[in-house]
One Martini backbone bead per residue (centre of mass of N, CA, C, O) as a GRO file, in nm:
protein
  433
    1MET     BB    1  -1.921   7.729  -3.832
    2LYS     BB    2  -1.789   7.631  -3.546
    3GLY     BB    3  -1.614   7.331  -3.631
    4ALA     BB    4  -1.685   7.294  -3.910
    5VAL     BB    5  -1.712   7.086  -4.209
    6ASN     BB    6  -1.680   7.050  -4.555
    7TRP     BB    7  -1.777   6.738  -4.651
    8SER     BB    8  -1.827   6.770  -4.970
    9ASP     BB    9  -1.508   6.765  -5.029
   10TYR     BB   10  -1.509   6.428  -4.950
   11TYR     BB   11  -1.833   6.380  -4.995
   12LYS     BB   12  -2.080   6.224  -5.202
   13THR     BB   13  -2.419   6.248  -5.237
   14ASP     BB   14  -2.734   6.117  -5.292
   15PRO     BB   15  -3.015   6.300  -5.342
   16LYS     BB   16  -3.222   6.064  -5.329
   17GLU     BB   17  -3.133   5.947  -5.057
   18ILE     BB   18  -3.171   6.202  -4.887
   19SER     BB   19  -3.480   6.232  -4.948
   20GLU     BB   20  -3.563   5.953  -4.833
   21PHE     BB   21  -3.464   6.007  -4.547
   22LYS     BB   22  -3.628   6.260  -4.478
   23PHE     BB   23  -3.899   6.123  -4.532
   24ALA     BB   24  -3.876   5.894  -4.320
   25PHE     BB   25  -3.829   6.124  -4.075
   26LYS     BB   26  -3.978   6.403  -4.115
   27THR     BB   27  -3.694   6.565  -4.181
   28ASN     BB   28  -3.405   6.767  -4.224
   29GLN     BB   29  -3.299   6.707  -3.913
   30ILE     BB   30  -3.117   6.522  -3.703
   31TYR     BB   31  -3.195   6.477  -3.335
   32GLY     BB   32  -3.032   6.268  -3.120
   33MET     BB   33  -3.091   6.018  -2.849
   34GLY     BB   34  -2.949   5.796  -2.628
   35LEU     BB   35  -3.057   5.469  -2.479
   36MET     BB   36  -2.978   5.255  -2.186
   37PRO     BB   37  -3.167   5.072  -1.987
   38VAL     BB   38  -2.973   4.834  -1.851
   39ARG     BB   39  -2.764   5.074  -1.731
   40GLY     BB   40  -2.905   5.286  -1.615
   41GLN     BB   41  -2.786   5.583  -1.424
   42LYS     BB   42  -2.450   5.505  -1.409
   43GLY     BB   43  -2.379   5.428  -1.698
   44PHE     BB   44  -2.171   5.220  -1.872
   45ARG     BB   45  -2.076   5.032  -1.600
   46LYS     BB   46  -2.379   4.907  -1.593
   47LEU     BB   47  -2.606   4.654  -1.474
   48ASP     BB   48  -2.979   4.725  -1.444
   49TYR     BB   49  -3.265   4.555  -1.431
   50GLU     BB   50  -3.432   4.679  -1.189
   51TYR     BB   51  -3.454   4.955  -1.307
   52ALA     BB   52  -3.590   4.891  -1.573
   53GLU     BB   53  -3.840   4.752  -1.442
   54ARG     BB   54  -3.922   4.993  -1.197
   55GLU     BB   55  -3.793   5.306  -1.276
   56LEU     BB   56  -3.839   5.351  -1.554
   57ASN     BB   57  -3.946   5.668  -1.714
   58VAL     BB   58  -4.083   5.722  -2.014
   59ILE     BB   59  -4.230   5.996  -1.992
   60GLU     BB   60  -3.998   6.158  -1.877
   61VAL     BB   61  -3.804   6.122  -2.108
   62MET     BB   62  -3.991   6.229  -2.347
   63ASP     BB   63  -4.031   6.509  -2.233
   64LYS     BB   64  -3.732   6.592  -2.238
   65LEU     BB   65  -3.685   6.561  -2.534
   66GLU     BB   66  -3.899   6.756  -2.631
   67LYS     BB   67  -3.787   7.010  -2.475
   68HIS     BB   68  -3.496   6.963  -2.652
   69HIS     BB   69  -3.575   6.883  -2.962
   70ILE     BB   70  -3.598   6.581  -2.996
   71ASN     BB   71  -3.661   6.349  -3.284
   72LEU     BB   72  -3.463   6.107  -3.188
   73LEU     BB   73  -3.466   5.772  -3.052
   74GLY     BB   74  -3.195   5.576  -2.934
   75LEU     BB   75  -3.274   5.236  -2.867
   76VAL     BB   76  -3.140   4.995  -2.669
   77ILE     BB   77  -3.271   4.660  -2.712
   78LYS     BB   78  -2.974   4.530  -2.749
   79ASP     BB   79  -2.718   4.439  -2.571
   80THR     BB   80  -2.411   4.285  -2.478
   81ASP     BB   81  -2.571   4.090  -2.285
   82GLY     BB   82  -2.874   4.023  -2.459
   83ALA     BB   83  -3.097   4.200  -2.384
   84CYS     BB   84  -3.458   4.205  -2.441
   85ILE     BB   85  -3.688   4.498  -2.438
   86TRP     BB   86  -3.930   4.303  -2.522
   87ASP     BB   87  -4.196   4.114  -2.639
   88THR     BB   88  -4.055   3.801  -2.631
   89LYS     BB   89  -4.022   3.460  -2.779
   90VAL     BB   90  -3.690   3.440  -2.827
   91GLY     BB   91  -3.567   3.594  -2.607
   92TRP     BB   92  -3.404   3.775  -2.335
   93ASN     BB   93  -3.605   3.918  -2.049
   94PRO     BB   94  -3.506   4.058  -1.742
   95THR     BB   95  -3.753   4.291  -1.706
   96ASN     BB   96  -4.052   4.217  -1.759
   97ARG     BB   97  -4.070   4.434  -2.009
   98ASP     BB   98  -4.214   4.667  -2.255
   99ILE     BB   99  -4.020   4.911  -2.346
  100LEU     BB  100  -4.053   4.951  -2.650
  101GLY     BB  101  -4.354   4.994  -2.651
  102GLU     BB  102  -4.367   5.241  -2.470
  103PHE     BB  103  -4.190   5.424  -2.661
  104CYS     BB  104  -4.365   5.406  -2.909
  105ASP     BB  105  -4.614   5.539  -2.788
  106ALA     BB  106  -4.475   5.807  -2.695
  107GLY     BB  107  -4.371   5.888  -2.975
  108ASN     BB  108  -4.644   5.918  -3.117
  109ASP     BB  109  -4.748   6.146  -2.933
  110ARG     BB  110  -4.463   6.338  -3.011
  111SER     BB  111  -4.305   6.289  -3.282
  112ILE     BB  112  -4.091   6.054  -3.204
  113LYS     BB  113  -3.858   5.872  -3.323
  114ILE     BB  114  -3.769   5.525  -3.350
  115MET     BB  115  -3.447   5.394  -3.289
  116VAL     BB  116  -3.280   5.091  -3.310
  117SER     BB  117  -3.044   4.910  -3.119
  118PHE     BB  118  -2.849   4.610  -3.231
  119THR     BB  119  -2.685   4.364  -3.094
  120SER     BB  120  -2.503   4.107  -3.232
  121MET     BB  121  -2.213   3.942  -3.163
  122ASN     BB  122  -2.250   4.058  -2.882
  123ASP     BB  123  -2.331   3.782  -2.629
  124ALA     BB  124  -2.344   3.686  -2.310
  125TYR     BB  125  -2.588   3.493  -2.290
  126GLN     BB  126  -2.548   3.311  -2.538
  127GLY     BB  127  -2.254   3.230  -2.453
  128ALA     BB  128  -2.362   3.065  -2.200
  129ILE     BB  129  -2.589   2.873  -2.353
  130HIS     BB  130  -2.395   2.882  -2.644
  131PRO     BB  131  -2.075   2.791  -2.672
  132GLU     BB  132  -2.092   2.662  -2.977
  133ARG     BB  133  -2.120   2.982  -3.092
  134VAL     BB  134  -1.853   3.074  -3.025
  135SER     BB  135  -1.570   3.205  -3.080
  136ILE     BB  136  -1.247   3.104  -3.194
  137HIS     BB  137  -0.926   3.053  -3.125
  138GLY     BB  138  -0.625   3.054  -3.341
  139LYS     BB  139  -0.450   3.126  -3.082
  140THR     BB  140  -0.212   3.195  -2.856
  141GLY     BB  141  -0.256   3.429  -2.564
  142LYS     BB  142  -0.259   3.770  -2.422
  143LYS     BB  143  -0.508   3.955  -2.221
  144SER     BB  144  -0.513   4.140  -1.946
  145GLY     BB  145  -0.363   3.880  -1.806
  146ILE     BB  146  -0.507   3.672  -1.996
  147LEU     BB  147  -0.507   3.339  -2.092
  148TYR     BB  148  -0.520   3.205  -2.422
  149ASN     BB  149  -0.625   2.932  -2.634
  150LYS     BB  150  -0.614   2.736  -2.878
  151GLY     BB  151  -0.961   2.644  -2.931
  152GLU     BB  152  -1.088   2.850  -2.761
  153ILE     BB  153  -1.326   3.030  -2.643
  154SER     BB  154  -1.436   3.389  -2.649
  155THR     BB  155  -1.464   3.394  -2.327
  156HIS     BB  156  -1.464   3.678  -2.120
  157GLU     BB  157  -1.405   3.925  -1.934
  158GLU     BB  158  -1.541   4.211  -1.867
  159GLY     BB  159  -1.402   4.523  -1.884
  160GLU     BB  160  -1.641   4.742  -1.741
  161MET     BB  161  -1.884   4.590  -1.659
  162ARG     BB  162  -2.118   4.581  -1.379
  163ILE     BB  163  -2.265   4.410  -1.086
  164ASP     BB  164  -2.529   4.432  -0.868
  165LEU     BB  165  -2.681   4.307  -0.605
  166PRO     BB  166  -2.968   4.271  -0.495
  167GLU     BB  167  -3.142   4.313  -0.228
  168GLY     BB  168  -3.144   3.991  -0.076
  169VAL     BB  169  -2.961   3.852  -0.291
  170LEU     BB  170  -2.811   3.581  -0.397
  171PHE     BB  171  -2.580   3.474  -0.609
  172LYS     BB  172  -2.695   3.195  -0.695
  173ASP     BB  173  -2.973   3.319  -0.773
  174TYR     BB  174  -2.875   3.540  -0.987
  175LYS     BB  175  -2.730   3.341  -1.183
  176LYS     BB  176  -2.998   3.228  -1.303
  177LYS     BB  177  -3.055   3.503  -1.446
  178VAL     BB  178  -2.718   3.547  -1.474
  179PRO     BB  179  -2.506   3.326  -1.636
  180PHE     BB  180  -2.249   3.551  -1.675
  181LEU     BB  181  -2.171   3.549  -1.381
  182THR     BB  182  -1.917   3.621  -1.150
  183GLU     BB  183  -1.742   3.610  -0.828
  184LYS     BB  184  -1.603   3.844  -0.918
  185ILE     BB  185  -1.470   4.162  -0.770
  186ASP     BB  186  -1.495   4.520  -0.772
  187LEU     BB  187  -1.428   4.755  -0.519
  188LYS     BB  188  -1.271   4.953  -0.725
  189LYS     BB  189  -1.155   5.185  -0.918
  190GLY     BB  190  -0.985   5.234  -1.182
  191LYS     BB  191  -0.758   5.437  -1.360
  192ALA     BB  192  -0.873   5.373  -1.608
  193ARG     BB  193  -1.146   5.451  -1.819
  194GLY     BB  194  -1.214   5.124  -1.870
  195THR     BB  195  -1.193   5.052  -1.520
  196ARG     BB  196  -1.459   5.195  -1.341
  197GLY     BB  197  -1.587   4.950  -1.239
  198LYS     BB  198  -1.831   4.821  -0.991
  199GLY     BB  199  -1.836   4.480  -0.908
  200TYR     BB  200  -1.950   4.227  -1.065
  201ILE     BB  201  -1.812   4.006  -1.300
  202PRO     BB  202  -1.867   3.958  -1.625
  203THR     BB  203  -1.912   3.801  -1.912
  204THR     BB  204  -1.807   3.776  -2.263
  205SER     BB  205  -1.931   3.739  -2.615
  206PHE     BB  206  -1.830   3.634  -2.933
  207MET     BB  207  -1.992   3.540  -3.204
  208CYS     BB  208  -2.039   3.334  -3.468
  209PRO     BB  209  -2.123   3.431  -3.801
  210ASN     BB  210  -2.150   3.099  -3.883
  211SER     BB  211  -2.383   3.053  -3.695
  212LYS     BB  212  -2.697   3.024  -3.528
  213HIS     BB  213  -2.696   3.313  -3.428
  214VAL     BB  214  -2.804   3.444  -3.688
  215ASP     BB  215  -3.087   3.326  -3.671
  216TYR     BB  216  -3.162   3.457  -3.404
  217LEU     BB  217  -3.132   3.752  -3.499
  218LEU     BB  218  -3.349   3.734  -3.727
  219ASP     BB  219  -3.585   3.666  -3.544
  220LEU     BB  220  -3.572   3.925  -3.378
  221THR     BB  221  -3.607   4.130  -3.602
  222ARG     BB  222  -3.880   4.035  -3.703
  223GLU     BB  223  -4.023   4.091  -3.436
  224VAL     BB  224  -3.983   4.398  -3.425
  225VAL     BB  225  -4.073   4.503  -3.709
  226LYS     BB  226  -4.356   4.376  -3.691
  227ASN     BB  227  -4.458   4.487  -3.377
  228TYR     BB  228  -4.315   4.779  -3.436
  229SER     BB  229  -4.289   5.144  -3.467
  230VAL     BB  230  -4.016   5.158  -3.629
  231SER     BB  231  -3.796   5.361  -3.834
  232SER     BB  232  -3.533   5.207  -3.729
  233PHE     BB  233  -3.253   4.956  -3.791
  234PHE     BB  234  -2.956   4.909  -3.598
  235ALA     BB  235  -2.639   4.762  -3.621
  236ASP     BB  236  -2.451   4.649  -3.372
  237TYR     BB  237  -2.181   4.463  -3.370
  238ILE     BB  238  -2.100   4.421  -3.694
  239ARG     BB  239  -1.863   4.210  -3.581
  240TYR     BB  240  -1.562   4.166  -3.448
  241ASP     BB  241  -1.336   4.138  -3.202
  242GLY     BB  242  -1.102   4.397  -3.151
  243ALA     BB  243  -0.909   4.252  -2.929
  244PHE     BB  244  -0.866   4.048  -3.175
  245THR     BB  245  -0.703   3.853  -3.453
  246ASP     BB  246  -0.820   3.514  -3.424
  247LEU     BB  247  -1.108   3.562  -3.548
  248CYS     BB  248  -1.265   3.275  -3.652
  249CYS     BB  249  -1.156   2.916  -3.581
  250CYS     BB  250  -1.374   2.733  -3.660
  251ASP     BB  251  -1.496   2.478  -3.843
  252ARG     BB  252  -1.688   2.641  -4.006
  253CYS     BB  253  -1.488   2.864  -4.107
  254LYS     BB  254  -1.272   2.685  -4.226
  255GLU     BB  255  -1.448   2.534  -4.433
  256LYS     BB  256  -1.545   2.790  -4.584
  257PHE     BB  257  -1.264   2.904  -4.653
  258ASN     BB  258  -1.159   2.661  -4.816
  259LYS     BB  259  -1.397   2.667  -5.026
  260ASN     BB  260  -1.336   2.965  -5.131
  261TYR     BB  261  -0.980   2.953  -5.133
  262GLY     BB  262  -0.850   2.711  -5.041
  263PHE     BB  263  -0.606   2.511  -4.878
  264LYS     BB  264  -0.360   2.722  -4.935
  265ALA     BB  265  -0.481   2.917  -4.770
  266LYS     BB  266  -0.439   3.140  -4.512
  267LEU     BB  267  -0.472   3.164  -4.186
  268LEU     BB  268  -0.520   3.499  -4.047
  269LYS     BB  269  -0.246   3.591  -4.244
  270SER     BB  270  -0.430   3.718  -4.498
  271HIS     BB  271  -0.615   3.842  -4.753
  272GLU     BB  272  -0.828   3.609  -4.755
  273TRP     BB  273  -0.909   3.625  -4.458
  274TYR     BB  274  -1.006   3.928  -4.454
  275ASP     BB  275  -1.219   3.883  -4.672
  276PHE     BB  276  -1.374   3.665  -4.526
  277LYS     BB  277  -1.466   3.841  -4.293
  278SER     BB  278  -1.617   4.063  -4.452
  279GLU     BB  279  -1.808   3.874  -4.600
  280THR     BB  280  -1.952   3.759  -4.346
  281ILE     BB  281  -2.067   4.032  -4.250
  282ALA     BB  282  -2.216   4.102  -4.518
  283GLU     BB  283  -2.405   3.862  -4.514
  284TYR     BB  284  -2.556   3.947  -4.261
  285ALA     BB  285  -2.648   4.219  -4.369
  286GLN     BB  286  -2.821   4.102  -4.601
  287LYS     BB  287  -3.014   3.944  -4.415
  288LEU     BB  288  -3.112   4.178  -4.258
  289GLN     BB  289  -3.225   4.350  -4.491
  290THR     BB  290  -3.431   4.141  -4.586
  291VAL     BB  291  -3.598   4.124  -4.331
  292ILE     BB  292  -3.676   4.414  -4.299
  293LYS     BB  293  -3.805   4.469  -4.583
  294ASP     BB  294  -4.009   4.223  -4.582
  295THR     BB  295  -4.159   4.340  -4.321
  296ASP     BB  296  -4.059   4.669  -4.373
  297GLU     BB  297  -3.992   4.888  -4.622
  298ASP     BB  298  -3.986   5.164  -4.433
  299CYS     BB  299  -3.752   5.061  -4.285
  300THR     BB  300  -3.454   5.170  -4.164
  301SER     BB  301  -3.131   5.093  -4.220
  302GLY     BB  302  -2.827   5.009  -4.010
  303TRP     BB  303  -2.484   5.103  -3.902
  304PHE     BB  304  -2.200   5.056  -3.698
  305CYS     BB  305  -1.880   5.232  -3.660
  306LEU     BB  306  -1.530   5.234  -3.626
  307PRO     BB  307  -1.291   5.448  -3.605
  308GLY     BB  308  -0.999   5.402  -3.815
  309PRO     BB  309  -0.785   5.197  -3.945
  310LYS     BB  310  -0.831   5.001  -4.205
  311LYS     BB  311  -0.629   4.762  -4.178
  312MET     BB  312  -0.582   4.721  -3.856
  313LEU     BB  313  -0.907   4.734  -3.789
  314SER     BB  314  -1.135   4.690  -3.999
  315GLN     BB  315  -1.004   4.441  -4.138
  316LYS     BB  316  -0.845   4.254  -3.917
  317ARG     BB  317  -1.053   4.279  -3.662
  318LEU     BB  318  -1.364   4.337  -3.769
  319GLY     BB  319  -1.477   4.299  -4.069
  320GLN     BB  320  -1.509   4.599  -4.199
  321ASP     BB  321  -1.665   4.708  -4.501
  322TRP     BB  322  -1.781   5.015  -4.577
  323THR     BB  323  -1.871   4.963  -4.870
  324LYS     BB  324  -2.042   4.704  -4.838
  325LEU     BB  325  -2.232   4.795  -4.603
  326SER     BB  326  -2.336   5.071  -4.745
  327SER     BB  327  -2.460   4.896  -4.994
  328ILE     BB  328  -2.686   4.755  -4.811
  329LEU     BB  329  -2.731   4.962  -4.606
  330ASP     BB  330  -2.885   5.279  -4.570
  331VAL     BB  331  -2.712   5.365  -4.296
  332ALA     BB  332  -2.436   5.528  -4.152
  333SER     BB  333  -2.260   5.504  -3.813
  334PRO     BB  334  -2.036   5.680  -3.676
  335MET     BB  335  -1.835   5.650  -3.369
  336GLU     BB  336  -1.781   5.971  -3.232
  337TYR     BB  337  -1.552   5.943  -2.936
  338PRO     BB  338  -1.295   6.118  -2.839
  339TYR     BB  339  -1.396   6.201  -2.522
  340LEU     BB  340  -1.383   5.907  -2.411
  341MET     BB  341  -1.062   5.921  -2.382
  342GLY     BB  342  -1.091   6.234  -2.276
  343THR     BB  343  -1.107   6.493  -2.018
  344ARG     BB  344  -1.064   6.796  -1.866
  345ASP     BB  345  -1.213   6.716  -1.593
  346ASP     BB  346  -0.955   6.508  -1.534
  347GLY     BB  347  -0.745   6.696  -1.662
  348TRP     BB  348  -0.488   6.778  -1.858
  349TYR     BB  349  -0.413   6.510  -1.985
  350TRP     BB  350  -0.706   6.415  -2.076
  351GLY     BB  351  -0.750   6.660  -2.257
  352LYS     BB  352  -0.521   6.587  -2.456
  353VAL     BB  353  -0.632   6.314  -2.544
  354GLY     BB  354  -0.903   6.412  -2.657
  355ASN     BB  355  -0.777   6.611  -2.870
  356LEU     BB  356  -0.618   6.396  -3.023
  357PHE     BB  357  -0.869   6.230  -3.109
  358TYR     BB  358  -1.015   6.456  -3.258
  359TRP     BB  359  -0.805   6.483  -3.472
  360TYR     BB  360  -0.804   6.193  -3.572
  361PHE     BB  361  -1.104   6.152  -3.643
  362THR     BB  362  -1.099   6.369  -3.862
  363ARG     BB  363  -0.878   6.259  -4.034
  364ASN     BB  364  -1.008   5.983  -4.089
  365MET     BB  365  -1.266   6.084  -4.231
  366LYS     BB  366  -1.121   6.240  -4.464
  367LYS     BB  367  -0.989   5.967  -4.568
  368ARG     BB  368  -1.268   5.755  -4.560
  369ILE     BB  369  -1.553   5.866  -4.658
  370HIS     BB  370  -1.550   5.753  -4.956
  371GLU     BB  371  -1.643   5.451  -4.865
  372PHE     BB  372  -1.920   5.553  -4.872
  373ARG     BB  373  -2.278   5.461  -5.010
  374SER     BB  374  -2.420   5.645  -4.791
  375PRO     BB  375  -2.570   5.787  -4.564
  376ILE     BB  376  -2.470   5.997  -4.273
  377LEU     BB  377  -2.499   5.920  -3.910
  378ALA     BB  378  -2.369   6.045  -3.638
  379VAL     BB  379  -2.221   5.952  -3.321
  380THR     BB  380  -2.189   6.105  -2.997
  381ASN     BB  381  -2.067   6.233  -2.680
  382SER     BB  382  -2.170   6.326  -2.339
  383VAL     BB  383  -2.032   6.139  -2.175
  384GLU     BB  384  -1.734   6.203  -2.034
  385CYS     BB  385  -1.789   6.511  -2.079
  386ASN     BB  386  -1.820   6.836  -2.176
  387SER     BB  387  -1.988   7.080  -2.331
  388LYS     BB  388  -1.761   7.175  -2.517
  389GLU     BB  389  -1.684   6.898  -2.627
  390MET     BB  390  -1.957   6.814  -2.732
  391LEU     BB  391  -2.004   7.047  -2.935
  392LYS     BB  392  -1.751   7.001  -3.098
  393GLN     BB  393  -1.840   6.727  -3.211
  394MET     BB  394  -2.116   6.803  -3.336
  395ARG     BB  395  -2.002   6.995  -3.544
  396ARG     BB  396  -1.785   6.811  -3.689
  397PHE     BB  397  -1.999   6.532  -3.725
  398ASP     BB  398  -2.177   6.675  -3.934
  399PHE     BB  399  -2.275   6.529  -4.260
  400GLY     BB  400  -2.588   6.676  -4.309
  401LEU     BB  401  -2.828   6.518  -4.121
  402GLY     BB  402  -2.692   6.542  -3.847
  403ILE     BB  403  -2.722   6.433  -3.488
  404ALA     BB  404  -2.603   6.211  -3.232
  405VAL     BB  405  -2.640   6.136  -2.886
  406PHE     BB  406  -2.427   5.990  -2.618
  407LYS     BB  407  -2.633   5.978  -2.335
  408TYR     BB  408  -2.889   6.028  -2.131
  409TYR     BB  409  -2.734   5.890  -1.909
  410GLY     BB  410  -2.491   6.145  -1.793
  411THR     BB  411  -2.615   6.397  -1.878
  412SER     BB  412  -2.591   6.708  -1.796
  413ASP     BB  413  -2.738   7.000  -1.728
  414ALA     BB  414  -2.549   7.172  -1.904
  415GLN     BB  415  -2.592   6.999  -2.160
  416TRP     BB  416  -2.895   7.043  -2.197
  417ILE     BB  417  -2.878   7.336  -2.242
  418ALA     BB  418  -2.688   7.313  -2.492
  419LEU     BB  419  -2.883   7.141  -2.670
  420LYS     BB  420  -3.111   7.344  -2.688
  421LYS     BB  421  -2.952   7.581  -2.808
  422TYR     BB  422  -2.855   7.426  -3.062
  423ALA     BB  423  -3.128   7.380  -3.183
  424GLU     BB  424  -3.221   7.691  -3.194
  425GLU     BB  425  -2.944   7.832  -3.319
  426GLU     BB  426  -2.810   7.603  -3.529
  427ILE     BB  427  -3.046   7.439  -3.660
  428GLY     BB  428  -3.342   7.484  -3.623
  429LEU     BB  429  -3.670   7.421  -3.584
  430GLU     BB  430  -3.761   7.401  -3.883
  431ASN     BB  431  -3.560   7.138  -3.921
  432LEU     BB  432  -3.710   6.939  -3.693
  433ASN     BB  433  -4.043   6.946  -3.766
   0.00000   0.00000   0.00000
């Protein structure tokens, strides 16, 4: 197949785990599509709770997925803003609607499995109401023109997402609903691909993984797995903030670090510190796995990772040890989005940028895929790239279990046609049903 790689030359899977995975999802090949309800129809860079509450048509979405042979919906039930789109007694649901419940019911009617994506450490809402749980900067620095100081919490302006005020609603009134909203506003799109949001600028926070935020996350997890018929529960942002290298240096983390490694071990720049960060994230993964399996042993657990250099990104910035995390949770999901970096549709230069990252992401996975100890289901992007680029990624990053595409809103008509054809001619409907 054009663009495919024989990944078995680089990565050996356990036949028993593969069989269990296929049995859990009742299919030979996964063909997934992601949906982010609170970001509305305008793409990555908006938060639109009013659309999710009043206009999101679950039946229309599920009918379209069924028409295009999608057999797995990856529903983002908790985004980076912290919104929980189910009937929760624990979390914050600004949509006043049980969106997860509606999708679960519609999925059962159509034999489309529901996989939930659950943002963990990035939580703007919790950062606003619980600043004592936010990660602490360990040094003074500057990022995107904003100065931050040692000892300050790592609550900063959100990089790309923006919010429009609902018609007839005053800022002061909307801030009561969205406490992480600032009065700063972007009136036009930026030139960089990550600064194209327009509207009011919210803040964002990465929470301390040694704080009570973890207990909050586990309570939410238990609530979802117990009350909804989800086939799988995947943790997103199961990591530190990759934009900074000095997190988290709160008293909780320093005390735990000193207890584990001794007072002579160096904070921030030492092998011990990086090991401590990855162990902290792995501890959360183990707690998450325990809650999921104790609540529903048939629910498949998973986690998302960012491809990139092991030492400079995964280890030093994110605290993600691929071997540790894939030994704990059932499925690993690399986020292979090379054409999110650039698309030919924006001109020659951005096409070259996208192709460069496509080459790098492939090289990176060939080099690092042996670190995984579980089945791998990659997710790649359809938004902000064209049909040719989308298919190129899908073929390249199918590691044997299938592929997931991200995301529903923003996928063009031409891409939907390509997705349907890909299912029928390259996967084969007999492998999807």
